[in-house]
Each structure stands twice: as structure tokens, then as C-alpha cells.
C-alpha angles and dihedrals in degrees: 000000000000090000093051091052091050091050091051091051091053090051093049091049092050093049094048090048090052090049091054094042095054093040094242086132123033109251089223091067100123095202096054091039090056092047091048094047092047094050090043092055091052096047103037095080088056098039099045096069089050092049091053091054097044118079117249111270100179118240095355116088112202097177094097090054092049090048091050092049091046092051092048092051089047092051091049090051091050091050093049091050091049091051093047093052097049 
């Protein structure tokens, strides 16, 4: 369940970032800014090492995608181990 919550936080961060980037929502919206900063402070320690490994791609940040894929692989491995041990 923790992995699913983390994936949802990554998706929410990505969507809010897109809304700000394309000026769909005003970036001075305090409520969304607080949510975005809160999620960002939770995810930055996990995303920064991935960003250091990935090559620079300009404006597109692929680190959330890599993190989601890594978490899904990790979850699948845990499920397989749980099935094998029971």
C-alpha cells in the first residue's frame, strides 16, 4: 500500500507541475503551491539520486517515470517472494 501511495504522490506532483508549466493554474495559487511544495519535499530525497544518474534531457524530467517503474518492479518482486514462501 505504501508503494501505491508513493506512486500517487508522484502522479499528483507531475500533474500540478504541468498545470503550472502550461499556465492552466496561476502559479501564485497558494493552495496548490503548498501542496506542490509539500509533495516535492517528500519526493526530492528519492528523485535527486535518480536525476544524478540520468542524462540531462532538457526541460523533460524522466526521474518520476524511472521511480514509478522501479517501484512497480520492486512491488512485483515482493509479491513473487511472498507467493514463493507461502
